[in-house]
N, C-alpha and C positions, 0 to 999 in steps of 0.2 A: 602232903602235897595240897597246896592252895588251889581252890579252884579257879576258874577266869574270873568269875563273878567278884572275889576276895581280892585277886589282883587290879579288876576295873573300878573297885571299889578303894584303894590303896591311893588312886588317882585321885579320887571325890575327897578321901580325906585330909591327905596332904594339901589339896588344894585349898579345902575348908579351913583346917589349924592355920594355916599361914596367912590367910587373906583375913582371919579374925586376930590372930597376932598382931597384924600390922596396922589392925583397923583400915584397910584400904584394900582395894582390891575387885578383881571379877570373879568371883565363884562357878557362874553358870555357865562357863562355857566348857571349862574342865568336869563339871559333874555331867554335863548332859554329852560330851564325846568319848566320857570315857571306854566304853565296849569298844566304839570305832578305833580310839588310840591303842588300846589292848591288843584287836585284830590285827590291825598294819603293824605296829612294832615290833610285836613278839612274833607273828609268822610270815611276816614278807618283806619288812625293812632290811636292808645289807646295808651295817655299818658294823663299826668298830670304834668302841667307847675308850679305847686306848690309845687311837689314833685318828682323831675328830677331822684330820684333814688328808685321809686315804682318798687318794685320786678317783678310784671306780666307786664309792660309796653313793648310795642313794642319797638325793639329799630332799629335806624334810622341810618344810615352808609353815609356819604359823600364821596363816594372812591374819586372821582375827587375833591380832597380837595381844588384844585387851587379854585375853584367856592365858595370859603366861605363865600361870601357875601348873596348866596341862604339861606344855615341853618342860618346865623346870622339874618337875614328878617323874616325867619320861627319864628325862636325862638323868634323874639319881639313882631311879629303880633300877635302870639299865646300866648303870657303873659308870658314868662320865664323872668328872671330877668337878662335882655339883655335892657337896656333901648336905647332913643333915643341918648342920649350923646354915648353909647357907640357903638351906629353906627355911629357917628359923629367921634369917636375916633379910625375909622377903621386902621389897621396897625399901630397903634402908640403906644410909649413905654409903658409899663404894662397894656394895655386896655384888656378888656375882648373880642375884637375881633380881634386877631394876625391874620395876613396874611394868614396861613394856620388853619386849626381847631385844638385846642389843647385840649385835656382830660384834665381835673381839673381846667380850666383856664376859661371855659364857661358851664353854666349852658344847660344842654341839650345835649351839645357834647359827644357822648358816646366814640370816640377816634380818637387820633389823624390821619389826613390824610395829604397828599401831595405827598409824595412818592406813585407813581402811582402803583396800583395792588394791594394795601397793604390792602386798606379801605375793599375791597370784600373778600382779605382774612380772615382778623377779623372779619367780619360778617359771614362767613363758620365756625368760631370756636364759636360765638354766638350762630347761631343757632343750632350746633350740640350742644352747653351745655344746651339752652333749650328742646331738644330732650333726653337728657341724665337725665336732672333733673325732666324732666315731666315723664318719666319712672321710677324713683328712687320714688317721693313725689306721683302723682295723686293716688287720690282713687277712686272709683266708686260715680259718682255725685260729686266730688271734683275736676276739674281740676284746682288747684291752679297755676299751671306752662301752660300756655297755651295762647305763644304770636307770634307775628311773627317778623323777621327778614329782612327790607325793605333796599335796597341799590340803589344810584344813582351811575351810575359809567361812565366813557367816552370812546372814542377812543385809550386813552394813557393807561387808565387801563388795555381794551385788548388787548393791544400789549405788555404790562409787563410779562415777564414770571412766576410769582409769580401769576398771577391770572388763568394761564393754570395748574398749581400745585393744587390750592386751589379749581378750580371750578370740575376739575374732579374729585376729594374727595368727594363736596357736592351732585354729582349723585351717587358717590357710595353710599355715606352714605344717599339717599334719603332722604335729608333736606328740605321735603315737605313746611316746613315754611319759608323757605328763598326765597323771591321773590325780580328780581334785575332787574332797569330800565336801557338800554344802551342807553344812548344820544349819539345815530346814526346820527352825526351833518357832517360827512366827512371831517372834519378842526382839524388840531394840530398846534403846533406852527410853523411849514415848509410849512405849507398852504394844501392843499387839498391832503388826503392822499392817492390817487390812486396809488401814487408812491411807497407807503412803505408799505401799509396795504389794501391788497386784498383778505382776510380770507374770506369766507364763513361761519360769525359768527355763524347764526344759526345753520348752518350743526354741526359745531363743538360741541355747547353746546348740540344739541342732540345725539351727540355722546357721552359726558359725561355722557348720562342720564336724562339730563334737559328735562322738558318743554319748549318749547318756543314759544312765540307769536309774529309773524312775522307782519312787516309791519304796525307798528300801529302811526297814526298821531300822535303827540307828541305835538300838539297845537290845538286837539280836547279833550275837557272833556269829551263828549261822548265815545271817541274810548278809550282814556286812563282808562275811567271807565269799561268799558265792558272788557279792558285788565286784571284788576285786580281781577274783578269777577271770570273771565276765570280760573286766577293763582289761587285762593282760592280753586277751587274746584280739583285740582289736589293736592292732598295730601301725595302724595306717592314719589315725586318727586321736586325740586326746579325747579323755574320757570322764564325765562330771556324774559322780554318783550323789543322787538328791538322798539325803539321809533325813528320814522324820524322826525329830528328837525332842525332847522335854528339856527346855533350859534347867538347871538345878536339880538334875532327876537326885533324887534320894532324900530331897529336904522335903519333909512333909506337909509343911506348910507353906513354904515359898516357891516350890518348884513349878513350872509352867505360868510363872508370872515374872513382869519386869523388877519386880523387888530383889532378885537373887543375880540380876546382870551384873551391876557394880558395885556392889556395898558388901559389908562383911553380915553375916547371917546373925549376929547377935549370939551370946552365951546359950540363952535357952535353946535358941535353934539349932545350934551346934550338936548340944547335945540331944536334942532329939532326932537330929539326922545320925550319930550316932547309933543310938537305940534301932532306929528305923533300918539300918542299912546291918545289925547285927556286927558293929564293930567295935569291939571289946579290948579295944587298946586306947591306951592315953595318947594326948595329941604327942604326935612325931614320932611315936613310936610305931615300926613297921615288923613285925616277926622274920624270922629266919627263913619261914618258909616261902615267904612272899618276895622276900628278896631273892631268893634262887629261883622263885617261878619267874622272876622280870629280868633276871642276869644276863646281858649280852655279851658279855668279856670272852667266853669261852668260844661261842659261836662266831662274835665277830672276829676275834683273830684267826681264827680257821678260814673265815673267806677272805681274810686279806692274805693270809698264807697262800691260798690257792692262786690270788690274783699275782701274788709277787713270783711265783713260780711259772706262771705263765709269763710274766711279763720277762722274766730273766731268760726264757726259751726266745722269746719274741726281740730281744736284745742281741742275742747270738746271731739269729737271722735276720733283721733290719736294727742293726747298729745305728744307724744315721737316725733312723724315724725315732728309734727309743731314747739318744740321745736328746733329741729335737722337743719330746713329748714332756720328759722331764725339766730342759730347761724352762718350756713355757709355761707347763704347771708350778715353777719355783717362782713366777714370776720376773723371771731373769731376762735382760737384753743379750743380744748376739755378742759374742767378744770382741767382734771387730765393729760394735755401735759407734766408737768414739770416732774411728775412722771414717766409718760412713759419716756421720754428721759433719767432719772436718772436709769431707769431699764435696758435700752440700753446699756447705758455705762458701768455700771455693768456686765453685758453678755459681753459685747467686751472686757472687762479689763481680766475677767474671761478665756476667749478662746485666746486669746493671736495670733490671727491666724496671719500667715507670708504667705500675698496673694497679690495677683495684687489689686494695688487701685481700679480698676473696678469692682473687685469681692467683695473689702470691701465695694463699693456702693452700690453693690446688698444685701450685708448683711445687710446695714443700711436701704433700702427699706424695707426689709424684715422685721426688728426689730423694726423699729421705722415708717417708712412712712406708710407701707402696713395697721397699724393701723387707718390711718386717713380715713373715708368714702370718703372724697372730693376728693382723690387723683386720677390723672388720668393720668398714664405714656405711654410711646411709646417709639419708634425708627423711623430713618428715614431709614429702611431695614437694621438695623445693630443689630437685638436686641441680637443676640447671641454673638456678639462682644462685645457693650455698657453695657449689663447685667442689661438693663431698667428694665425687666420683676421681677417678684416675684412668689413664689408656691402661689396657688389659685386666680391667676388675670385673667379676662378673657378676650378675643380679643373680639374688637370691629369690626364687619363687617356692613352687614347692620340692626343688630339688636342695641337695645336702651340698653341693658344692658351690655354691656362691660365696662372693666373698663382701658381695655391696647388697646393702637391704633398703627397698623403697617400703617406707613405713606407712605411708598413706598419710593423711592429715591427723596427725596423731601424737602431738607432741609429748605430752606426758606420757603417753603408752612409751613411745620411743625411749625416752630420755631411763623410765624405770625397766625396760628391758635391757637396755644395757647396763646399767647396774647388775641384773641378776647374770649377764653372761661376764662380766667382770668378777663377781663373786664366785663364780661357778670357776674360773680359772682356766689359762690356756688362748685366751683371746684378749685383744686389748681393740674395745670399741669407741667409735666416736660416730657421731651423729649432729647434723645440721639444722637449723630452722633460722627464722628472722629474729634479730633481737628483741622485737617487742615482743615476740611468741614466745620468749624464753619464761613470760608470764604462765602459760599456759603448763610448763613444766617446773614448775619453781618447787614444788616440794619433792619432786626425785631430785631436782639439782642438791637441795639441803641433805636428802638422804646419802646422795653420793660423798658429800664434803661430812657428814656424821659418821659414815661408814668409811672415809679415808680410801673410795674406790678410785682405780687410776682408769677415769671415762675423760673424756675431750669433747666439749659441748663446740660447735663451730657456730658462731653467732655472727649473721651478714647484716648489711643493711644498716649500720649501726647509729644512726642519728637522721638529724635535718637533711642530711646528704642525699639520702634515697629520693628525696623530691617529692612529684606528685602524688602518690599516694596519699599523704597528708598525713594528718596527725595520728590518724587511727593506726598507723605503721610507722610513726616515727619515734624512735625510743630517747627519751627524755632522761627518766629518772633509773632506768635499767642497770646498766654498768655502776652505777655507786650502789646501787642494793646488791650487787652481785658480790660487788668487793666486800660488803660486811660480812658476808658468809663464812663462819670459821673454816680453815684447812682448803679454800678456795682459792687458786689463782688465778685472777682476771687479766690479759694481757689484750692491749689495745695498740698495736703496731703502727708503725708508721711507711714501711715500705717491705720489701720483699726480703731484706735480709732480718730486722726486727720479728717477721713472720716468721721465717725461717728457725730464729734462734727460739721462739714462742714454741713453737711445735716439738723441737727438741727436748726442750723443758717439759713440755708436757708429757710427753712417751717415757721421760726419764722419771717424772715424780711417782712415788711409791705411794705417798701417803695421804692422796687426793685426787679430786678433779682440777681440772683447767678449763674456763673459758676463753676461747678467742673472740674477741670483739672486731671486726673486719667491714670494711669498706665497701659501699657499692663504688663509688666515683675512684678513678684512677688518681694515685699518689706518687711522686717522684721519688726516685731513687735518690739515698743520700750514701755518698762516698763517705768510708771510716776506715780509720788506721785498724790494724789487728789487735791493737789493746782496746779500742772504740767496741768492736765486735765482742770482743770477751766479756766487756763491760755491761754489754746488752742483756747479761745472765743476772746481773744484780739487781734489774727491774728498774734501774732509774741512770744516767750518767750524763757525762757531759758530752753533749752533740757536737756544739759549734760554740768555741769559747771568742772571748774577746782579748785586746792588747794590755796587758796589765791589768787590777782589779777589776771586775764589774761592777757596777751602781745599781744593776738591776738582774736578777735572773728570770727568764721566762723558761716556765714548766708548761710541755703541751704535752698530748699524746695522739695518736693516729693521724687524721686528717689533719689537725690543727698544728703538726709539728711544721708542717711547710711554712703555715702562715706563722708562724713565732721564728722560723729563719728569715722571712720576709721583713716583719718589724724588726728584728735584730740589725740587718741592713740600714732600715729608715732611722733606726736610732741613733745609728753610728753616725750619719750623716746631719743629725743635728747634736752630735759630739757626746752623746750617750754609752756609754761601754755596757754592750748586755749579754750576760751567756745564755744559751738555751739549753737546757736540759730535757731531754726526750724521758718519760717515765712510762714506759709500754705496760710496766707492773708492778702496781704500790705496794701490792701485797707481798711481793718478793725483797722490794726496796725497802720496806719497813724492817725485813729482819735481817740487814744489812750492819754490819757493828758501827758504831758512834762517829766512829772516826772519817768511815768512807761517806756516810750522810753529810758529815760535816764536809768533806771535801767536795761533794756535789752542791750542796746546799750552803755556804760558807755562813756563819754566824754574821748578825750584823748589817746585811745586803738585802734590800728591799726584793721582794718577791711577786710575780705576776703569774697566774696560772693560767691557761687558754684549754678548756675542754667544751665540745659543742654538748652540754648535757648541764644537769643540776649540778651547782655552785659548791650544796653545803659541806661534802667530803674534803672539797680542797683548802680549807681556812685550817686545817692542820700542819700544812705545807708551808701557806705564805703568812700566815699569822692574821691577826687582827690591824695589824696596821698594811697588810698586804692587800692585793686584788684579785679577782677572777673575771675572767671573761665567759660568762657560761650561759647557761638559758635555765629561767627557772619559771619558764611556762611551756605550754604546748605549741607545738610548730603548727604548719600550715599547710597548704597542698600547693604548688610552683616549682618549678626549677631550683635544682640544688642551688646555681649561682644565686640567684634571686632571694633564697630564704639565707644564707649565708650573708649576704651583705644586710636582708632586713634586721637579721638580730645580731649586728655587731662583731659578727666574725670577719672585720677587714683589719688591714693595717693601718688604718687612720686610727680605726677604734683603740687596735691595742697600744699605738704610740701616744693616744688620748689618755688610756688608762695607767701607761706606765708614768706619763708625766704627771697625773693625779696623784699617785702616791712617792712622790721621789721630792 
């Protein structure tokens, strides 16, 4: 029978050999955290390699994702669908073992990590989801939602600002089933961290409301075991286990230095490490007794079977709750969702409100989204401006019964916590801030798209139309750059109807996030035929046509659709036939077939786009012989009406621009 040291050394040597073969990677963290990993994965982690999506599994997040060979080694050794050939293909094209763990590529990887601090933030979202779902579904004697979220993180994660945002909230929310292991090795890429990282980290986490286990020998199985046992006793708050480790432990000439952080050891040092660890096996060879010591298949199948039996009994006593739990964990919408959408659209048409699209968004939440039991809304301290709340919502503070979150001024943390909730399953998160401050959250938005998560971002105050707050708060380039993110759908609706359809599309989208770009100022409701309402879902459509063939097509979004409609009338008076195309979502329009797009934007007809933002992205629609009425400079502080006039968003300027291209 293999010893625990041999089991830990299997992680070390798989990591060393894989990085050496790839001549690329980060062996230091896997070597330094091997004993911690063995203790957690072999003695505490509840998981089933045969079913990585088991609903009540413990979640494990490698926040210091550069050390990816640690999780790949663990997945391979415990029996997941990660073969030794996959390990040999580390960092190679189309492999299951990319340079950083990627959700959706490797069985058992719960989230994409690598950008530091973001894994721990996802984990906060996962732990919050566990708490919310447990409160909703558990019954006396039936804890069908009862699992931990474990996180490994390093000094880099501790330095990144997003970890401060998320960990403060984890303490506020009393996430007692969140346990984090800090790999306190004192090394980052530039060397020993004393020159740039001198925080009293344990005190900081205690101030957040965490339980902290200090000065744990990260290379002692017994010390790590005792720390985990202590952490599990503190069910009223999250726990940080501070593990003192040596980076690259086992490399006789490089351990404890930054040289082992992010580069292959080299052939000579690999052999020296083999001898130092008494690892008398060829590269990538794992003896059978070590595989046996690591395998979690039998134990995992048993754990899931026990849960299945419990859930079967739960289903008998609480059939409605069981069916709802299964639906939500599968990510399915209610069976009557299409009817709900139809009813909400009819009500919106009947009402015909002239309101700001941020208010239209709130109406959509009230009329449609609030009927989803899985919805969990929120805002980064701008609820009264974003209007992401709804009648009957309940604030989440330290209780687990809320469905609305005040995240505080934490746009980045909010966005990645929402990603964590979406990844966990069972919840549909959405949250808001000003469009300008999407910049703070940008990397989380990109990760939503990279992981294809169903998250809706509500971005209000979408242009110079917010007025007096000035250029620091007036987004100019943000909408255009959000549209450039693969898998992201960016909707800039012009009224309540387009906003309702955008919300429905965001809820229904299963392969990526949605950004709603919403106005502060009121926008008029536009009457449409049923066919036009249906066409909104195509991202762009003919909103107002002319008699006969058009001489020019006006393309507009959001608040500028009203301007296009008025310009159409002025052009008609001058004998120029114009078509108005509303294009609330270029991302969706671009996916339509060529025939549909040609029907909306006929070839050979001049085009002018109108949007209060940068112009560059619109030339793909208007061509080099078209024109764009836009804003390629920063705004100013003044009332909105004055600003639109100052920057040329007037009927007169649109007419002049059209005549200039004809």
